[in-house]
Structure formats: C-alpha cells, structure tokens
C-alpha positions in Angstrom: 22.1 59.7 68.0 25.1 60.6 70.1 27.9 63.0 69.6 30.2 60.0 69.1 28.1 58.7 66.2 27.9 62.1 64.8 31.6 62.3 64.3 31.6 58.8 62.7 28.5 59.1 60.5 28.7 62.7 59.5 25.8 64.9 58.5 23.1 65.0 55.9 23.9 68.6 54.8 26.4 71.3 55.6 25.9 74.8 54.5 27.8 78.1 54.7 26.3 79.1 58.0 27.8 76.0 59.7 24.5 74.2 60.3 23.8 70.5 60.0 20.5 69.0 59.1 20.0 65.4 60.2 17.8 62.8 58.6 15.5 60.9 60.9 15.1 57.8 58.8 15.4 56.1 55.3 12.5 58.2 54.1 14.6 61.4 54.5 12.1 63.0 56.9 13.8 65.9 58.7 14.0 65.8 62.5 15.6 69.2 63.1 18.7 71.3 62.8 21.9 71.1 64.8 24.1 74.1 64.9 27.8 73.4 65.0 28.2 76.2 67.5 26.1 74.1 69.9 28.3 71.1 69.3 31.8 72.6 69.3 32.2 72.5 73.1 31.7 68.7 73.0 33.3 67.6 69.7 36.9 67.4 71.0 36.2 66.0 74.4 35.6 62.2 74.0 34.7 61.9 77.7 31.5 63.8 76.9 30.4 61.6 74.0 28.4 59.2 76.1 26.7 62.0 78.0 25.7 64.5 75.2 23.1 63.5 72.7 22.2 65.2 69.5 18.6 65.4 70.9 19.9 67.7 73.6 21.1 70.3 71.0 18.6 69.5 68.2 16.4 72.5 67.2 13.0 71.1 66.1 10.9 74.2 66.4 12.2 75.7 63.1 9.8 76.0 60.2 10.5 74.3 56.9 10.3 75.7 53.4 8.4 73.7 50.8 10.4 73.5 47.5 7.4 74.9 45.7 6.9 77.8 48.0 7.1 81.4 46.9 10.1 83.5 47.8 7.8 85.9 49.7 6.5 83.0 51.9 10.1 81.8 52.5 11.2 85.3 53.5 8.3 85.5 56.0 9.4 82.2 57.6 12.9 83.5 57.9 11.6 86.7 59.5 9.2 85.1 61.9 11.7 82.4 63.1 14.8 84.6 63.2 16.7 81.8 61.5 19.4 82.4 58.9 19.1 78.9 57.4 16.0 76.6 57.1 15.4 73.1 55.8 13.8 72.7 52.4 11.2 69.9 52.0 9.8 68.5 48.8 7.0 65.9 49.0 7.7 65.5 52.7 11.4 64.8 52.2 14.5 66.8 53.1 16.2 68.1 50.0 18.5 70.8 51.3 19.0 74.0 53.2 18.1 77.5 52.2 20.0 80.4 53.7 18.4 83.8 54.1 21.5 85.5 52.6 21.3 83.3 49.4 17.6 84.0 49.0 18.1 87.8 49.4 21.2 87.7 47.1 19.1 86.0 44.3 16.3 88.4 44.9 18.7 91.4 44.6 20.1 90.0 41.3 16.5 89.7 39.9 15.8 93.3 40.9 18.9 94.4 39.1 17.9 92.6 35.9 14.4 93.9 36.0 15.3 97.5 36.7 18.0 97.6 34.0 15.5 96.6 31.3 
C-alpha cells in the first residue's frame, strides 16, 4: 500500500494517540501499526507518494493483545514493548486498539470503587 492509496482509502482504526492500524486482507488480519508521526513528512508532498510505501513505516514488531487477555497480561505487553497503543485481536482478527492510558484509567477507577467500599 502506498502513501497515495492511504490518503484515498483511509485507515482501519484511529485512536487518541494518532496511530493507525491497517488491515491486511478481508479476514481482518493485522499487518502492523503505522504512526501518523512517521507519515506526516510525506502526506502533503505528492511527489513522494510513488516513492514512500506504507511498508517502509509499518511497525510489525509490536505485540498484540487478545480480547480475552487479563489486564495484567496487557500491562506487561505495554511495559515490555514500550508502546502506548497496541492492536487488540479476537479469534485472530483485528477488533480495535487499546491505549495504555485507557487501561490504566479504567484500572484506577476500579481501585477507587473497591477502596471506597
């Protein structure tokens, strides 16, 4: 996929951390994550569209979070990868993105509920 087709076709998911997750095929299998920060230098220069490919800025080394995974396991993946947002997979299919800040915010709310009882 090229940067030109990116601007025409859009992205599978956009979250608060300005990250895009692209789908590889009709089966919704994730191929990786593209950070908008990595694309910004190329988006407004049409001369670069035929040169820059999404594959050149695609991050495939990130772990994924299974939708049935525990919060502790997800936190460990965030910590070990250093990522602030990771793809969530259910039955081998991309279902969304989870941000580290959202996970910790929900955990904090649960702690407040349980400590106030």
